[in-house]
N, C-alpha and C positions, 0 to 999 in steps of 0.2 A: 795574631794568626787569622787570616782572612776566610771568607767562606769556602774558597776553592781549595785551601790547605788544610781544613778542619778534618780531623779523623784520619790522618794519614798514618797513625800508629797502628801496628799489626799489617804493614805492608797492604792495606785496602786502598783500591785505586777510587779515587773521588768520583770519577765518572760513572762508577758503578753504583753510587748513591744518590744519582737522581732518578727519581720515581714518579710516574704519572699519577697525579691525584684526580680519580674519576669525579669528584665532587666539583672540582673547580676546571677540569680539563688543561691544567698547567702541571709541568713538571716541577718537582720540589725536593729539596736536600732531605734526605732521611738518613738518620744516623742509628746506630744500634742503640737499645734502651740504656746502656750504661755509658753512652759517650756524653762528654759535657757539652752543654747547650751554650749558645751565645746568641747576643742580640745584636752583634755587629751587623751593619747593614750589609746585604747581599742581595741576590736575587729575590724577587717579590715573595716567592713562595717560602725561600728559606727565612726571610724576615718574620713572616706571619708564623712560622714554626717556631723561630727562637723567641718571639714575643709572648707566645703562650706555654713556654717550658715549664715555668714555674707555677702554672696553674694545675690544680688536679683535674684528672680526667678519668670519667667512668667510661671512655670508649675504649674498645679492644685495641691493643697495639697492631699496627701493621707488621706482619712477619718480614724480617729482614733477610736477604739472602745471605748464606755463609760466606765468610771472608776470602777472598782469593788472593794469591800471591800478587804483590805489586809488581807491575810492569811500568814502562816508560809511559808517562801520560801527559797531555799537555796541561799547562796550569789552568785552564778554562775548561767547563764542560764541553762535550762534543757540540758541533754546531746543532742549533735547533732545540737545545735542551735547556737553556736558560731562560726561564719564565715565559715560554713561547707556548700557545696553544697547537697541538697536533690537529692537522686539518680534519674536520669531522667527515666521518664517512656518509657519503650521500645515498639517500634512498632512492630507488628506482623510480623512474618517473610513473610507471604503473602504480606502484603502491602510494606515491605521493597524491596523486588523482584521487585514489580510493579513499586515503584518509583525509583529502579535503572535503570530496563530495558525497560520499556515502549515499545519500538519498535522494539524487536528483530528480526522482520520478514521483514524489510526493508532494510536488507543488510547493507549498510553502514549508512543510517539514524539514525538507532537505538542508536547508542550511543551519537550523537548529541542530539537525543531527550529526553534523558533519565538522564543523569549526569548532564545535562545543569544547573538544578535549584542550583547546588551549587555554581557556579560563573558565573552568566548569563551574566553579562555586559562584561566580558573578552570573553566569547565565541560568544557573539552577535558580538564583534569586529572581530572576526576570519571569520564569515560568509560572503561570497562573493555572489551576486544575480545579475542577468541581468533581463530585461523586458521579459515578456510573450506575449507582442505584441497583446494581445487579440486572442491568439491561444488557450488557456484553458478556462476551464469551468470558472475560477475566484477562483479556490482554492477547495479543498476537503471539505466535510461536513460529520459531525459525524453521520447523520441519513440515509446516502445514501451509495450505493457503492462507492468505492475508485478506480481510475486509476493513477498510478504514472508512469512517463515515466523516465526510467533510462538509462542514456547515459555514456558510456565509450569512451573517446577520444582515438586517437593515437597520441595526441601531446607529443613532446619530452622534455617538460619542466622539470627540476629538475636533480639534479645530477645523474649519472649513466644511465641515460635513452636514451643515444645516440645509444645504439645499439638496439633499439625498434622501431617499427613503420616506418612511410615513412619519408625519409629526409626533412626537411622543411616543413612538415604538419601543417596546420593551426589548425588542431584538427577535423578530420571527425568523422562521427558516427560509431565508429569501432565495439562496442559493444553495442546493444541496446536491452533494456527488457521492455516489457510493464507489469507493475505489477497491476493486478486486485484482488481487495479484495472485497468480497461478501458484500451485504449490512447488512445481520445479522453476519458478521465476522466468519462464521463458515468454509470457505475455501477461496481459493485464488490461482490465476494462474499468473505465470510468463512466459510469451511469448515472446521468442527470436526472433528478426528479423534480417535475415541473412544480412551483410553487401553488399554483392554481390547480391541482390534481385534486379531485374529490376521493377522500380517504375516510376510514374509521380510526379514530384515535383511541387506543386503548386506556384503561385506568392506568395511572402513572404512580407508583411510589417514588415521592422525591425528598431529597435532603435539603432542608431550608438553610439559609446563611447562618442562622442560630444553631445549626446542627440538629434540629429537631427534624422527625419525620412527618410526612403528609403525603396522603394519597389524593391525588388530583383526578376527579372523575373524566372518565373519557367522553368522547363526543362522536356522534356518528353523521356520515356525510357532510364533513367541512372540508375546506381547504387543507391542503397539506402544511402550509406555512404555519398553520395554527398550533402546530405541534410544538413549537417552541415559543417562549414569552407569553402567548396566551394564557390567562388563568394561572399565572405563575410557573408554567410548565418549564422544565430544564432540558438541556441536550439529551439526557438519558431519556427522555419522553420522546424526542425524535427518533432516537435509536429504537425505541419499542415500536414506533409507528412503522419504521423501515421494515422491521422484522416482520409485523403483521402483514405489511404490502407485499414483500417479495420473498418471505421464508428465509431470507438470510439474517443471521445474527451477526452484527458488527463484533470485531475484536475491540476496537477503540474509536474515538471520535476526536476530531479538532474542530474548534470553532474560531473563525475570524470575522472581524468587523472591517468596516470601510478602510481603517487605516492599514490593514496589511497590504493591501493593494498598492497603496501609495508609498509605504515604506520600503517594500521589498522591491519594486520597480526601481525606485530611486537608488537602493543599494547596488543595483547591477548596472546603473548608469542608463536605464530604459531598455524597454523590449522593442523589437521591430514588428509591425503590424500592417496588413495590407487590406486596402478598400477598394473594392470594385466600382464603387461610386461615391460621390462625396456625400459627407454627412453632415446635416445642421440640424441638431436636436436641441429645441430651447429648453427641454426638461431636463436632460442631463448636461446642458451648457457644452456640448462637444461640436465643434466645428472644425471639420477636416476635409481637405479636397482629396479627389480620387488618386490612389498610388499608395506607396510605402511610406510609413511615418515611425519614428522611433519615440514613444511616449513613455512618460513616467509621471509619478505623483498625481497631482489633481487631475491632469489630462488622461492618466491610465484609469483612474477610477471612473471618470466621465464615459470612458470607451466601453467598460463592462457593465454600466449602468444603462446605455442608451439602448433603445429598442424601438422608438417611433419612426427613426430613419433607416432601419434595416428590415429586410425580409418583409414579413406581413405586418409588422409594426406590434407586435404582441410579446408575451413572455417568451414563447417557444423560440422565436427569433432572437430574442436576447440571450438564451441558453447557447445558440449556435456562436455568436460573437464571444461569449465567455469561453467556450470551448476553444476557439480559435485563438484567444488570449492566452489561455493557459497553455497550449501547445508552443505558441511563441516564447512564453516564459521559459518554459522547460528546455527549449533549445539554446536559449541564452544562458542557462544554468548550466547546460553541459558543453558550452562551447569553451575552447581553450582560454578565450579572453577573460572569462570568469575562473575557470580552474587553476589557472596559473597567477592569479591573484589574491595573495593572502589577504589584503585590505578589503578586497570585495566580499571575501568569504566571511571575514570578521563582521563586516556591514550586515551581512546577510544573517549571521547567527543573532547578532543583537536585534535586528529588525524582527526575525520571526519570532524569537522567544518574547518579546514585548508585545507582538500582536496576536498570538496565539492563546486560545485557552484549550487546554486538554482534559481527557478523562483522568481520573486519579490513579489509573493503572498505567499512565504514560506521562508521569509527572517528574521525570528529571532527564537531565541530558544524556545520561547513561542509557536510558531507555529509548530516547529518541535516535540517539546515535546507532543503537542495534537495530531499530527499524529502518533507519536510513539507509545502513549499509545493505540490508536485505533488499529494499527497493532500488537502491543502486545497481543491482545485478541485471535489472530490466533494460533492454534496447527500446528507444523511443518508436521504432518503428512497429513494433508488436504491442504498443498501447493504444487501444480503441477508445476513442470518446464516442459514447452512445447517449441515446435519451429513450426513457421509457415510452414505449408506443401509445399514444393517446388520441382521443377524437373529441371534438366538441360535446359539451354536455347535452344531450337531447332533451333534457327537462327545462331548458332554457331558451325563451325567445330572444333574448339579448345574450350573444354569447360572452361567458366571462369567465367560466370554468372548464375544465376538461376531465374526461373520464378515461379509463384503460380501454385500450382496444385488447379485450381480453385474450385472444389465443395468441396473438404475437407477444404481447406483455409477458403472458405465462411461459412462453418459450424461453423469452429472453432471461427471466427470473430462474427458470430450469437450469440454463446453460451456466449461469452464475453459480448457482447451488451445486452443480455437478463439475465445476473448475474447467468448463469448455471455452476455448479461446474463440474470440470473434475475428481473429486472424488467423492465418494458415501458418503454424509454426511448428518446427520439429522439437518435439518434447525430449527433454534430458531424461534418460531412463539408465538405470543399473542393469547389469548383465541378467541379474535374477528376474528384473522387472521385464526385461525383453522376452525371456523365455517364457515366463508366465503369460504374457500377451500374446505370444505366438501360439502358444496351445490354446488360449481361448478363442483367437482368431480362427484357428483351425476347425472349430465346431461349425463355422459357416461354409466351409470350403466342402465341396462334393456334389453329388447328386441331389437333385430337388425333385419331390413328388408334385404331380399336379393338384391344384387345389381341390378338386373334387375326390382326391384319395386321402386328404387329411383328415384325421378323427381325433377331435380334442373336445375336452370339457372344460368349462369356464366357471372360474370361482371369483368371488368378491373379496379380496384380502386387504381391504383399506381405501378402497376408491369410494367415490360418493354413492349414495343409495341408487340402485337401478342400474349401475354402469355394467354389471355382467350382461344383463338382458339387452341394454342397447349394443355392447359389443357384438354379443350373439347375433343381433339383428343385422349388423354391419357385415359380418362374417359370412352369414348365409345369402344375404340378399345383393351384397355389392361385391365382397371378395371370392364367392364361389365355393367357400368352405361349407358345404351343406351337410357333412357328417359331424355337427358340433352340437353341443347342449349346454344348457345352464345347470351347473351343479351347485348354486346356491353360494353361501359364505363360508370363506376359509375358517379353519380353526383359530388362526392367529392372524392379526394384521401385519403387513410387510412394507417396508419403504419402496422398493423397487420390483416391478413387475418380472415374473418369472415363467419359464416354459419348462416343465419337467417332461422327460421322455426317456424310454428304454433304448438300448442300443440299436436294435431293429427297427426305431422308428426315426432314426437320423434323417433320413431324407425327408420325410414329413416335417420334422422339426425345422430343418433349413428353410423349407418352403414358407412355413407359417412365420419363421423370423423374418424373412424378407418383407412378407406383407404388413407385419407389425411394426417394422423398423427396430427390431430387437439386436442387441449386440451379443457377441458370443457368451459375455459375462452373465447375460440374463438367462442362457440356456444351461439347464441343470441336468445331466446325465444320471439316470436312476434306474428304477425298476418299473416295468408297466403296471398299470391298474386298468379297470374295466369300466366301461359306461353302463347306461341304464339298460342296454341289450346285452349286457355281459361280454362285450367285443374289448379288445385291447385299446386304450386310448391314451392320449397325452393330457396333461394338465396345465392349462394356462390360469395363473392366478394374478389377478390386477392388483396392483400395489398402489401407494398413495401418490405415485408418480402419474398414474393414468390420467390423461388429458382429456379423453372423450372419444368416442366410437370413431374409429378410421384415423385417428391422429396417430402419427408416427411416436412411438414410445421412448425410444433410446436418445439421451441427450447428447452422447457421445458422437452420433452420427449426425447430429443437428448442426445447421448454420443460422447464422443471424437472419431472421426474417426479413424480408424485402421491405416492409414497413418501418424498420428501424433506421433512423437517421443516424449515421456514424462516420468517423474520419479517423486518421491516425496521427500521433503526435509527431511524426517527422516531416510531415508535408505541409507546406505553405499554402494556406487557403486564404482567399480574399472575403471580406464580408460583403455580402450584397445587399 
């Protein structure tokens, strides 16, 4: 009795006994548990089933459909059922791209976070991690804004890297970018921090290689790049320094050395860059004529390391060329040429996981993939590359370091802290959020009083000492708000400046909000209070966000200051 005629007892149609095995993707002949088994050769699945029939099994039996009345049937299984695979259901192109790419916006993380699902264990073994030492928020969250600290070191590890960086460097924070991704993923800002910026480095609790703990003393008035490598400082110390500088606590960090640039550009068969003039830099060994070039490997590393042949020849010029390179790399990673190539994505995953060191809260492919999927929601046209506003250090005769341009720098930091875009984008909002926003915005709409009619008392609720008096002087002498007074310190400190007013003071409140740059959210309808003369007055409480007398208070209405050098990742720019 052959495989096709087996089991014809009880008038069972053999065609009804061919069942798809989900484990192999093949159709196999399945009989009832009581049917005799045979090892007679037949279709591949049937042979496998028969060969294993005598072996005990703990797996549950597949339920066999109840027998049906026999009908006339061919001696062979119906076409397509003998040992052939049913065509696999194809994923939609959109979903395939999502699975492949995930985080194309995270520079080097994207490859590790997307192709990783293909061979997780292997890639997990590639990932190197170090402790965050409590300097992070504890890791990014899907329903909040994301802040990732990207650190490029000048450590010379790896073949061919002897000609770059400082001899014997332990790996300083040579290139540092604070990547902020908006809560609604509509926009992002990649803020470069100059390595030669003078900062204060705080005390840094660190985990040593042997697992022991050590607090490395801080330093005052030193280069930012000393926050890593110097005195045994680890990336968590760079993270603390960034928090001290900007007021933004990163969720995670990633560290890449010179090899990352070489391996990642090679994995995608090079990226296209543009030169407005020829480059011949003996220090970086880069020699390229004017125009467009596709670079990878050693040449790509030389490109991001060059500085003497671009701009003013300093580190700030090198930052600009690095930002142009990263924009080009991201465009390549988002291109169909990369997205539709499994081999390139696998090469990227391999290269990224080998080149990166991440913090202990981001130490698996699963976590990187989740981050990548969040970052992949962003459109490159809404990713702004910017640099912290700085100026030459006035304390130096020979200019070698820079210091903050205080007012524009603090405005930039405030925009990031308050999740304000550097590009004009339409925020994604729920219906509830839209209604709440409309109600808040309505507080600014309507009649406004003349400045001379505004009566307000000023309290210090967390601003620097003397802020209330300085703001009072500004209101009285420059803004025309003569009916104002200093009421001292508030009972508690607050983060954001507020203006409290009674319903019949709404016109005054709108006028003062316009003068101060307050949003509707800062306006708090309530009950009236009285001033020193016993007259009804509003209360302006200066919070920790107070930037100085006469400086607009609300970050939500702010735009990037003119001093900020910025560009968006979707635009091709040529290095000058």
